[in-house]
PyMOL Python script that loads the backbone (N, CA, C, O; Angstrom):
from pymol import cmd

cmd.read_pdbstr("""\
ATOM      1  N   UNK A   1      -5.397  -1.556  25.292  1.00  0.00           N
ATOM      2  CA  UNK A   1      -5.610  -1.674  23.865  1.00  0.00           C
ATOM      3  C   UNK A   1      -4.602  -2.660  23.289  1.00  0.00           C
ATOM      4  O   UNK A   1      -3.398  -2.514  23.502  1.00  0.00           O
ATOM      5  N   UNK A   2      -5.072  -3.637  22.580  1.00  0.00           N
ATOM      6  CA  UNK A   2      -4.219  -4.654  21.995  1.00  0.00           C
ATOM      7  C   UNK A   2      -3.786  -4.232  20.598  1.00  0.00           C
ATOM      8  O   UNK A   2      -4.609  -3.876  19.755  1.00  0.00           O
ATOM      9  N   UNK A   3      -2.491  -4.278  20.372  1.00  0.00           N
ATOM     10  CA  UNK A   3      -1.976  -3.979  19.033  1.00  0.00           C
ATOM     11  C   UNK A   3      -1.189  -5.185  18.548  1.00  0.00           C
ATOM     12  O   UNK A   3      -0.655  -5.966  19.336  1.00  0.00           O
ATOM     13  N   UNK A   4      -1.135  -5.313  17.240  1.00  0.00           N
ATOM     14  CA  UNK A   4      -0.335  -6.365  16.617  1.00  0.00           C
ATOM     15  C   UNK A   4       0.686  -5.696  15.716  1.00  0.00           C
ATOM     16  O   UNK A   4       0.408  -4.672  15.092  1.00  0.00           O
ATOM     17  N   UNK A   5       1.855  -6.279  15.656  1.00  0.00           N
ATOM     18  CA  UNK A   5       2.945  -5.744  14.843  1.00  0.00           C
ATOM     19  C   UNK A   5       3.328  -6.797  13.814  1.00  0.00           C
ATOM     20  O   UNK A   5       3.515  -7.970  14.138  1.00  0.00           O
ATOM     21  N   UNK A   6       3.441  -6.355  12.568  1.00  0.00           N
ATOM     22  CA  UNK A   6       3.822  -7.245  11.478  1.00  0.00           C
ATOM     23  C   UNK A   6       4.984  -6.617  10.721  1.00  0.00           C
ATOM     24  O   UNK A   6       5.033  -5.402  10.530  1.00  0.00           O
ATOM     25  N   UNK A   7       5.914  -7.457  10.294  1.00  0.00           N
ATOM     26  CA  UNK A   7       7.031  -7.003   9.483  1.00  0.00           C
ATOM     27  C   UNK A   7       7.003  -7.747   8.157  1.00  0.00           C
ATOM     28  O   UNK A   7       6.625  -8.916   8.084  1.00  0.00           O
ATOM     29  N   UNK A   8       7.419  -7.031   7.099  1.00  0.00           N
ATOM     30  CA  UNK A   8       7.398  -7.635   5.771  1.00  0.00           C
ATOM     31  C   UNK A   8       8.351  -6.888   4.845  1.00  0.00           C
ATOM     32  O   UNK A   8       8.710  -5.736   5.089  1.00  0.00           O
ATOM     33  N   UNK A   9       8.744  -7.566   3.789  1.00  0.00           N
ATOM     34  CA  UNK A   9       9.561  -6.958   2.731  1.00  0.00           C
ATOM     35  C   UNK A   9       8.636  -6.642   1.569  1.00  0.00           C
ATOM     36  O   UNK A   9       7.658  -7.348   1.321  1.00  0.00           O
ATOM     37  N   UNK A  10       8.962  -5.566   0.860  1.00  0.00           N
ATOM     38  CA  UNK A  10       8.141  -5.147  -0.265  1.00  0.00           C
ATOM     39  C   UNK A  10       9.044  -4.662  -1.386  1.00  0.00           C
ATOM     40  O   UNK A  10       9.982  -3.899  -1.156  1.00  0.00           O
ATOM     41  N   UNK A  11       8.755  -5.107  -2.591  1.00  0.00           N
ATOM     42  CA  UNK A  11       9.522  -4.675  -3.758  1.00  0.00           C
ATOM     43  C   UNK A  11       8.556  -4.555  -4.938  1.00  0.00           C
ATOM     44  O   UNK A  11       8.097  -5.557  -5.488  1.00  0.00           O
ATOM     45  N   UNK A  12       8.260  -3.313  -5.313  1.00  0.00           N
ATOM     46  CA  UNK A  12       7.326  -3.038  -6.410  1.00  0.00           C
ATOM     47  C   UNK A  12       8.001  -2.044  -7.344  1.00  0.00           C
ATOM     48  O   UNK A  12       8.498  -1.006  -6.908  1.00  0.00           O
ATOM     49  N   UNK A  13       8.014  -2.368  -8.622  1.00  0.00           N
ATOM     50  CA  UNK A  13       8.676  -1.505  -9.607  1.00  0.00           C
ATOM     51  C   UNK A  13       7.958  -0.162  -9.731  1.00  0.00           C
ATOM     52  O   UNK A  13       6.795  -0.021  -9.352  1.00  0.00           O
ATOM     53  N   UNK A  14       8.682   0.820 -10.272  1.00  0.00           N
ATOM     54  CA  UNK A  14       8.105   2.156 -10.479  1.00  0.00           C
ATOM     55  C   UNK A  14       6.898   2.071 -11.409  1.00  0.00           C
ATOM     56  O   UNK A  14       5.899   2.757 -11.195  1.00  0.00           O
ATOM     57  N   UNK A  15       6.986   1.237 -12.436  1.00  0.00           N
ATOM     58  CA  UNK A  15       5.875   1.089 -13.387  1.00  0.00           C
ATOM     59  C   UNK A  15       4.620   0.557 -12.701  1.00  0.00           C
ATOM     60  O   UNK A  15       3.523   1.067 -12.924  1.00  0.00           O
ATOM     61  N   UNK A  16       4.783  -0.459 -11.875  1.00  0.00           N
ATOM     62  CA  UNK A  16       3.616  -1.043 -11.197  1.00  0.00           C
ATOM     63  C   UNK A  16       3.059  -0.120 -10.119  1.00  0.00           C
ATOM     64  O   UNK A  16       1.847  -0.082  -9.905  1.00  0.00           O
ATOM     65  N   UNK A  17       3.925   0.622  -9.442  1.00  0.00           N
ATOM     66  CA  UNK A  17       3.457   1.462  -8.338  1.00  0.00           C
ATOM     67  C   UNK A  17       2.687   2.682  -8.847  1.00  0.00           C
ATOM     68  O   UNK A  17       1.984   3.330  -8.071  1.00  0.00           O
ATOM     69  N   UNK A  18       2.805   3.000 -10.116  1.00  0.00           N
ATOM     70  CA  UNK A  18       2.035   4.109 -10.682  1.00  0.00           C
ATOM     71  C   UNK A  18       0.534   3.895 -10.505  1.00  0.00           C
ATOM     72  O   UNK A  18      -0.223   4.863 -10.433  1.00  0.00           O
ATOM     73  N   UNK A  19       0.104   2.653 -10.436  1.00  0.00           N
ATOM     74  CA  UNK A  19      -1.318   2.348 -10.187  1.00  0.00           C
ATOM     75  C   UNK A  19      -1.775   2.913  -8.845  1.00  0.00           C
ATOM     76  O   UNK A  19      -2.925   3.327  -8.696  1.00  0.00           O
ATOM     77  N   UNK A  20      -0.869   2.927  -7.877  1.00  0.00           N
ATOM     78  CA  UNK A  20      -1.189   3.502  -6.570  1.00  0.00           C
ATOM     79  C   UNK A  20      -1.371   5.011  -6.702  1.00  0.00           C
ATOM     80  O   UNK A  20      -2.336   5.573  -6.185  1.00  0.00           O
ATOM     81  N   UNK A  21      -0.448   5.655  -7.391  1.00  0.00           N
ATOM     82  CA  UNK A  21      -0.520   7.106  -7.549  1.00  0.00           C
ATOM     83  C   UNK A  21      -1.736   7.537  -8.357  1.00  0.00           C
ATOM     84  O   UNK A  21      -2.319   8.586  -8.082  1.00  0.00           O
ATOM     85  N   UNK A  22      -2.126   6.747  -9.345  1.00  0.00           N
ATOM     86  CA  UNK A  22      -3.314   7.082 -10.138  1.00  0.00           C
ATOM     87  C   UNK A  22      -4.601   6.757  -9.396  1.00  0.00           C
ATOM     88  O   UNK A  22      -5.678   7.206  -9.788  1.00  0.00           O
ATOM     89  N   UNK A  23      -4.492   5.978  -8.324  1.00  0.00           N
ATOM     90  CA  UNK A  23      -5.678   5.593  -7.570  1.00  0.00           C
ATOM     91  C   UNK A  23      -6.327   4.335  -8.091  1.00  0.00           C
ATOM     92  O   UNK A  23      -7.405   3.960  -7.630  1.00  0.00           O
ATOM     93  N   UNK A  24      -5.687   3.664  -9.055  1.00  0.00           N
ATOM     94  CA  UNK A  24      -6.243   2.425  -9.602  1.00  0.00           C
ATOM     95  C   UNK A  24      -6.158   1.277  -8.603  1.00  0.00           C
ATOM     96  O   UNK A  24      -7.049   0.430  -8.539  1.00  0.00           O
ATOM     97  N   UNK A  25      -5.093   1.256  -7.834  1.00  0.00           N
ATOM     98  CA  UNK A  25      -4.895   0.198  -6.844  1.00  0.00           C
ATOM     99  C   UNK A  25      -5.357   0.705  -5.485  1.00  0.00           C
ATOM    100  O   UNK A  25      -4.827   1.689  -4.971  1.00  0.00           O
ATOM    101  N   UNK A  26      -6.324   0.047  -4.918  1.00  0.00           N
ATOM    102  CA  UNK A  26      -6.844   0.461  -3.617  1.00  0.00           C
ATOM    103  C   UNK A  26      -6.095  -0.205  -2.464  1.00  0.00           C
ATOM    104  O   UNK A  26      -5.980   0.367  -1.380  1.00  0.00           O
ATOM    105  N   UNK A  27      -5.586  -1.418  -2.703  1.00  0.00           N
ATOM    106  CA  UNK A  27      -4.914  -2.176  -1.650  1.00  0.00           C
ATOM    107  C   UNK A  27      -3.641  -2.828  -2.181  1.00  0.00           C
ATOM    108  O   UNK A  27      -3.525  -3.119  -3.371  1.00  0.00           O
ATOM    109  N   UNK A  28      -2.695  -3.050  -1.281  1.00  0.00           N
ATOM    110  CA  UNK A  28      -1.513  -3.853  -1.574  1.00  0.00           C
ATOM    111  C   UNK A  28      -1.618  -5.116  -0.727  1.00  0.00           C
ATOM    112  O   UNK A  28      -1.962  -5.059   0.454  1.00  0.00           O
ATOM    113  N   UNK A  29      -1.322  -6.232  -1.330  1.00  0.00           N
ATOM    114  CA  UNK A  29      -1.327  -7.504  -0.637  1.00  0.00           C
ATOM    115  C   UNK A  29       0.112  -7.843  -0.292  1.00  0.00           C
ATOM    116  O   UNK A  29       0.957  -7.956  -1.180  1.00  0.00           O
ATOM    117  N   UNK A  30       0.394  -8.006   0.992  1.00  0.00           N
ATOM    118  CA  UNK A  30       1.750  -8.308   1.437  1.00  0.00           C
ATOM    119  C   UNK A  30       1.723  -9.587   2.265  1.00  0.00           C
ATOM    120  O   UNK A  30       0.707  -9.942   2.863  1.00  0.00           O
ATOM    121  N   UNK A  31       2.864 -10.270   2.282  1.00  0.00           N
ATOM    122  CA  UNK A  31       3.034 -11.451   3.116  1.00  0.00           C
ATOM    123  C   UNK A  31       4.026 -11.105   4.216  1.00  0.00           C
ATOM    124  O   UNK A  31       5.146 -10.673   3.941  1.00  0.00           O
ATOM    125  N   UNK A  32       3.612 -11.297   5.453  1.00  0.00           N
ATOM    126  CA  UNK A  32       4.462 -10.961   6.587  1.00  0.00           C
ATOM    127  C   UNK A  32       5.582 -11.990   6.729  1.00  0.00           C
ATOM    128  O   UNK A  32       5.546 -13.059   6.118  1.00  0.00           O
ATOM    129  N   UNK A  33       6.563 -11.648   7.537  1.00  0.00           N
ATOM    130  CA  UNK A  33       7.658 -12.576   7.815  1.00  0.00           C
ATOM    131  C   UNK A  33       7.150 -13.873   8.440  1.00  0.00           C
ATOM    132  O   UNK A  33       7.806 -14.910   8.339  1.00  0.00           O
ATOM    133  N   UNK A  34       5.985 -13.817   9.085  1.00  0.00           N
ATOM    134  CA  UNK A  34       5.385 -14.996   9.716  1.00  0.00           C
ATOM    135  C   UNK A  34       4.492 -15.778   8.758  1.00  0.00           C
ATOM    136  O   UNK A  34       3.883 -16.773   9.151  1.00  0.00           O
ATOM    137  N   UNK A  35       4.411 -15.334   7.500  1.00  0.00           N
ATOM    138  CA  UNK A  35       3.620 -16.053   6.507  1.00  0.00           C
ATOM    139  C   UNK A  35       2.156 -15.647   6.429  1.00  0.00           C
ATOM    140  O   UNK A  35       1.383 -16.267   5.700  1.00  0.00           O
ATOM    141  N   UNK A  36       1.764 -14.615   7.168  1.00  0.00           N
ATOM    142  CA  UNK A  36       0.388 -14.142   7.105  1.00  0.00           C
ATOM    143  C   UNK A  36       0.209 -13.223   5.905  1.00  0.00           C
ATOM    144  O   UNK A  36       1.140 -12.526   5.502  1.00  0.00           O
ATOM    145  N   UNK A  37      -0.982 -13.228   5.344  1.00  0.00           N
ATOM    146  CA  UNK A  37      -1.305 -12.367   4.218  1.00  0.00           C
ATOM    147  C   UNK A  37      -2.089 -11.167   4.746  1.00  0.00           C
ATOM    148  O   UNK A  37      -3.117 -11.326   5.404  1.00  0.00           O
ATOM    149  N   UNK A  38      -1.590  -9.958   4.449  1.00  0.00           N
ATOM    150  CA  UNK A  38      -2.273  -8.729   4.863  1.00  0.00           C
ATOM    151  C   UNK A  38      -2.663  -7.918   3.640  1.00  0.00           C
ATOM    152  O   UNK A  38      -1.892  -7.793   2.689  1.00  0.00           O
ATOM    153  N   UNK A  39      -3.852  -7.377   3.676  1.00  0.00           N
ATOM    154  CA  UNK A  39      -4.311  -6.455   2.640  1.00  0.00           C
ATOM    155  C   UNK A  39      -4.314  -5.072   3.272  1.00  0.00           C
ATOM    156  O   UNK A  39      -5.098  -4.791   4.179  1.00  0.00           O
ATOM    157  N   UNK A  40      -3.419  -4.206   2.778  1.00  0.00           N
ATOM    158  CA  UNK A  40      -3.255  -2.881   3.365  1.00  0.00           C
ATOM    159  C   UNK A  40      -3.648  -1.802   2.365  1.00  0.00           C
ATOM    160  O   UNK A  40      -3.386  -1.953   1.172  1.00  0.00           O
ATOM    161  N   UNK A  41      -4.268  -0.721   2.819  1.00  0.00           N
ATOM    162  CA  UNK A  41      -4.624   0.368   1.909  1.00  0.00           C
ATOM    163  C   UNK A  41      -3.391   0.915   1.193  1.00  0.00           C
ATOM    164  O   UNK A  41      -2.406   1.282   1.833  1.00  0.00           O
ATOM    165  N   UNK A  42      -3.450   0.965  -0.112  1.00  0.00           N
ATOM    166  CA  UNK A  42      -2.311   1.379  -0.933  1.00  0.00           C
ATOM    167  C   UNK A  42      -1.869   2.802  -0.626  1.00  0.00           C
ATOM    168  O   UNK A  42      -0.674   3.095  -0.670  1.00  0.00           O
ATOM    169  N   UNK A  43      -2.786   3.674  -0.322  1.00  0.00           N
ATOM    170  CA  UNK A  43      -2.385   5.070  -0.109  1.00  0.00           C
ATOM    171  C   UNK A  43      -1.521   5.256   1.117  1.00  0.00           C
ATOM    172  O   UNK A  43      -0.878   6.298   1.249  1.00  0.00           O
ATOM    173  N   UNK A  44      -1.478   4.290   2.021  1.00  0.00           N
ATOM    174  CA  UNK A  44      -0.556   4.364   3.159  1.00  0.00           C
ATOM    175  C   UNK A  44       0.899   4.255   2.726  1.00  0.00           C
ATOM    176  O   UNK A  44       1.797   4.594   3.496  1.00  0.00           O
ATOM    177  N   UNK A  45       1.146   3.785   1.500  1.00  0.00           N
ATOM    178  CA  UNK A  45       2.508   3.585   1.024  1.00  0.00           C
ATOM    179  C   UNK A  45       3.008   4.737   0.162  1.00  0.00           C
ATOM    180  O   UNK A  45       4.167   4.729  -0.251  1.00  0.00           O
ATOM    181  N   UNK A  46       2.180   5.709  -0.117  1.00  0.00           N
ATOM    182  CA  UNK A  46       2.572   6.810  -1.016  1.00  0.00           C
ATOM    183  C   UNK A  46       3.843   7.520  -0.588  1.00  0.00           C
ATOM    184  O   UNK A  46       4.659   7.885  -1.434  1.00  0.00           O
ATOM    185  N   UNK A  47       4.020   7.719   0.687  1.00  0.00           N
ATOM    186  CA  UNK A  47       5.206   8.451   1.156  1.00  0.00           C
ATOM    187  C   UNK A  47       6.499   7.661   0.978  1.00  0.00           C
ATOM    188  O   UNK A  47       7.585   8.224   1.114  1.00  0.00           O
ATOM    189  N   UNK A  48       6.402   6.371   0.678  1.00  0.00           N
ATOM    190  CA  UNK A  48       7.586   5.531   0.508  1.00  0.00           C
ATOM    191  C   UNK A  48       7.977   5.356  -0.960  1.00  0.00           C
ATOM    192  O   UNK A  48       8.989   4.719  -1.251  1.00  0.00           O
ATOM    193  N   UNK A  49       7.201   5.903  -1.878  1.00  0.00           N
ATOM    194  CA  UNK A  49       7.470   5.735  -3.305  1.00  0.00           C
ATOM    195  C   UNK A  49       8.650   6.602  -3.728  1.00  0.00           C
ATOM    196  O   UNK A  49       8.719   7.786  -3.399  1.00  0.00           O
ATOM    197  N   UNK A  50       9.579   5.990  -4.465  1.00  0.00           N
ATOM    198  CA  UNK A  50      10.710   6.712  -5.038  1.00  0.00           C
ATOM    199  C   UNK A  50      10.650   6.534  -6.557  1.00  0.00           C
ATOM    200  O   UNK A  50       9.735   5.897  -7.078  1.00  0.00           O
ATOM    201  N   UNK A  51      11.610   7.090  -7.243  1.00  0.00           N
ATOM    202  CA  UNK A  51      11.684   6.928  -8.690  1.00  0.00           C
ATOM    203  C   UNK A  51      11.874   5.485  -9.119  1.00  0.00           C
ATOM    204  O   UNK A  51      11.608   5.136 -10.269  1.00  0.00           O
ATOM    205  N   UNK A  52      12.333   4.643  -8.200  1.00  0.00           N
ATOM    206  CA  UNK A  52      12.531   3.227  -8.486  1.00  0.00           C
ATOM    207  C   UNK A  52      11.360   2.369  -8.023  1.00  0.00           C
ATOM    208  O   UNK A  52      11.377   1.153  -8.214  1.00  0.00           O
ATOM    209  N   UNK A  53      10.362   2.967  -7.430  1.00  0.00           N
ATOM    210  CA  UNK A  53       9.203   2.218  -6.927  1.00  0.00           C
ATOM    211  C   UNK A  53       9.204   2.197  -5.420  1.00  0.00           C
ATOM    212  O   UNK A  53       9.537   3.191  -4.775  1.00  0.00           O
ATOM    213  N   UNK A  54       8.829   1.058  -4.856  1.00  0.00           N
ATOM    214  CA  UNK A  54       8.860   0.852  -3.405  1.00  0.00           C
ATOM    215  C   UNK A  54       9.703  -0.385  -3.146  1.00  0.00           C
ATOM    216  O   UNK A  54       9.425  -1.462  -3.675  1.00  0.00           O
ATOM    217  N   UNK A  55      10.724  -0.222  -2.337  1.00  0.00           N
ATOM    218  CA  UNK A  55      11.610  -1.340  -2.018  1.00  0.00           C
ATOM    219  C   UNK A  55      12.068  -1.192  -0.580  1.00  0.00           C
ATOM    220  O   UNK A  55      12.446  -0.102  -0.152  1.00  0.00           O
ATOM    221  N   UNK A  56      12.035  -2.284   0.162  1.00  0.00           N
ATOM    222  CA  UNK A  56      12.545  -2.243   1.525  1.00  0.00           C
ATOM    223  C   UNK A  56      11.769  -3.134   2.461  1.00  0.00           C
ATOM    224  O   UNK A  56      10.940  -3.949   2.058  1.00  0.00           O
ATOM    225  N   UNK A  57      12.077  -2.942   3.737  1.00  0.00           N
ATOM    226  CA  UNK A  57      11.389  -3.684   4.797  1.00  0.00           C
ATOM    227  C   UNK A  57      10.541  -2.694   5.581  1.00  0.00           C
ATOM    228  O   UNK A  57      10.914  -1.539   5.788  1.00  0.00           O
ATOM    229  N   UNK A  58       9.389  -3.189   6.007  1.00  0.00           N
ATOM    230  CA  UNK A  58       8.411  -2.332   6.667  1.00  0.00           C
ATOM    231  C   UNK A  58       7.861  -3.002   7.918  1.00  0.00           C
ATOM    232  O   UNK A  58       7.874  -4.225   8.057  1.00  0.00           O
ATOM    233  N   UNK A  59       7.377  -2.152   8.824  1.00  0.00           N
ATOM    234  CA  UNK A  59       6.714  -2.614  10.044  1.00  0.00           C
ATOM    235  C   UNK A  59       5.394  -1.860  10.139  1.00  0.00           C
ATOM    236  O   UNK A  59       5.346  -0.638   9.997  1.00  0.00           O
ATOM    237  N   UNK A  60       4.328  -2.609  10.382  1.00  0.00           N
ATOM    238  CA  UNK A  60       3.012  -1.988  10.540  1.00  0.00           C
ATOM    239  C   UNK A  60       2.440  -2.404  11.894  1.00  0.00           C
ATOM    240  O   UNK A  60       2.524  -3.565  12.295  1.00  0.00           O
ATOM    241  N   UNK A  61       1.863  -1.434  12.581  1.00  0.00           N
ATOM    242  CA  UNK A  61       1.144  -1.711  13.835  1.00  0.00           C
ATOM    243  C   UNK A  61      -0.341  -1.551  13.556  1.00  0.00           C
ATOM    244  O   UNK A  61      -0.773  -0.559  12.968  1.00  0.00           O
ATOM    245  N   UNK A  62      -1.115  -2.539  13.985  1.00  0.00           N
ATOM    246  CA  UNK A  62      -2.555  -2.564  13.725  1.00  0.00           C
ATOM    247  C   UNK A  62      -3.293  -2.742  15.047  1.00  0.00           C
ATOM    248  O   UNK A  62      -2.899  -3.562  15.876  1.00  0.00           O
ATOM    249  N   UNK A  63      -4.363  -1.975  15.244  1.00  0.00           N
ATOM    250  CA  UNK A  63      -5.128  -2.085  16.491  1.00  0.00           C
ATOM    251  C   UNK A  63      -6.112  -3.261  16.426  1.00  0.00           C
ATOM    252  O   UNK A  63      -6.192  -3.963  15.418  1.00  0.00           O
ATOM    253  N   UNK A  64      -6.838  -3.458  17.490  1.00  0.00           N
ATOM    254  CA  UNK A  64      -7.746  -4.612  17.566  1.00  0.00           C
ATOM    255  C   UNK A  64      -8.922  -4.509  16.606  1.00  0.00           C
ATOM    256  O   UNK A  64      -9.640  -5.487  16.396  1.00  0.00           O
ATOM    257  N   UNK A  65      -9.123  -3.335  16.023  1.00  0.00           N
ATOM    258  CA  UNK A  65     -10.184  -3.138  15.033  1.00  0.00           C
ATOM    259  C   UNK A  65      -9.632  -3.189  13.605  1.00  0.00           C
ATOM    260  O   UNK A  65     -10.311  -2.817  12.648  1.00  0.00           O
ATOM    261  N   UNK A  66      -8.385  -3.657  13.486  1.00  0.00           N
ATOM    262  CA  UNK A  66      -7.684  -3.770  12.200  1.00  0.00           C
ATOM    263  C   UNK A  66      -7.437  -2.431  11.520  1.00  0.00           C
ATOM    264  O   UNK A  66      -7.399  -2.351  10.292  1.00  0.00           O
ATOM    265  N   UNK A  67      -7.272  -1.402  12.299  1.00  0.00           N
ATOM    266  CA  UNK A  67      -6.912  -0.072  11.781  1.00  0.00           C
ATOM    267  C   UNK A  67      -5.408   0.109  11.929  1.00  0.00           C
ATOM    268  O   UNK A  67      -4.825  -0.271  12.945  1.00  0.00           O
ATOM    269  N   UNK A  68      -4.790   0.688  10.916  1.00  0.00           N
ATOM    270  CA  UNK A  68      -3.356   0.920  10.955  1.00  0.00           C
ATOM    271  C   UNK A  68      -3.043   2.061  11.906  1.00  0.00           C
ATOM    272  O   UNK A  68      -3.565   3.166  11.761  1.00  0.00           O
ATOM    273  N   UNK A  69      -2.194   1.786  12.872  1.00  0.00           N
ATOM    274  CA  UNK A  69      -1.741   2.806  13.809  1.00  0.00           C
ATOM    275  C   UNK A  69      -0.536   3.539  13.233  1.00  0.00           C
ATOM    276  O   UNK A  69      -0.452   4.765  13.302  1.00  0.00           O
ATOM    277  N   UNK A  70       0.394   2.778  12.665  1.00  0.00           N
ATOM    278  CA  UNK A  70       1.526   3.381  11.964  1.00  0.00           C
ATOM    279  C   UNK A  70       2.171   2.364  11.046  1.00  0.00           C
ATOM    280  O   UNK A  70       2.062   1.153  11.233  1.00  0.00           O
ATOM    281  N   UNK A  71       2.844   2.904  10.052  1.00  0.00           N
ATOM    282  CA  UNK A  71       3.568   2.115   9.062  1.00  0.00           C
ATOM    283  C   UNK A  71       4.920   2.778   8.889  1.00  0.00           C
ATOM    284  O   UNK A  71       4.997   3.956   8.539  1.00  0.00           O
ATOM    285  N   UNK A  72       5.988   2.027   9.133  1.00  0.00           N
ATOM    286  CA  UNK A  72       7.324   2.597   9.073  1.00  0.00           C
ATOM    287  C   UNK A  72       8.248   1.737   8.223  1.00  0.00           C
ATOM    288  O   UNK A  72       8.156   0.509   8.209  1.00  0.00           O
ATOM    289  N   UNK A  73       9.135   2.418   7.520  1.00  0.00           N
ATOM    290  CA  UNK A  73      10.176   1.706   6.797  1.00  0.00           C
ATOM    291  C   UNK A  73      11.298   1.445   7.796  1.00  0.00           C
ATOM    292  O   UNK A  73      11.684   2.331   8.558  1.00  0.00           O
ATOM    293  N   UNK A  74      11.814   0.222   7.783  1.00  0.00           N
ATOM    294  CA  UNK A  74      12.865  -0.165   8.714  1.00  0.00           C
ATOM    295  C   UNK A  74      14.230  -0.016   8.038  1.00  0.00           C
ATOM    296  O   UNK A  74      14.433  -0.459   6.907  1.00  0.00           O
ATOM    297  N   UNK A  75      15.132   0.600   8.739  1.00  0.00           N
ATOM    298  CA  UNK A  75      16.516   0.723   8.318  1.00  0.00           C
ATOM    299  C   UNK A  75      16.813   1.072   6.964  1.00  0.00           C
ATOM    300  O   UNK A  75      17.983   1.179   6.597  1.00  0.00           O
TER     301      UNK A  75
END
""", "prot")
cmd.dss("prot")
cmd.show_as("cartoon", "prot")
cmd.util.cbc("prot")
cmd.orient("prot")
């Protein structure tokens, strides 16, 4: 099974991330460290939301069918 790994930084304010919690935002558009644009389901980021929003570096593993295997916050 072929998997791809992408790393990216994300910084979204608490005000903007409320759209994710309300269900208004279905996807987040991120740019990987390699310059690729990924559209990821917003609800995968819910566990990373704090009172300040979402901030940090992340790693996502995606299978050959473009399904997310895991999404982790790095360090």
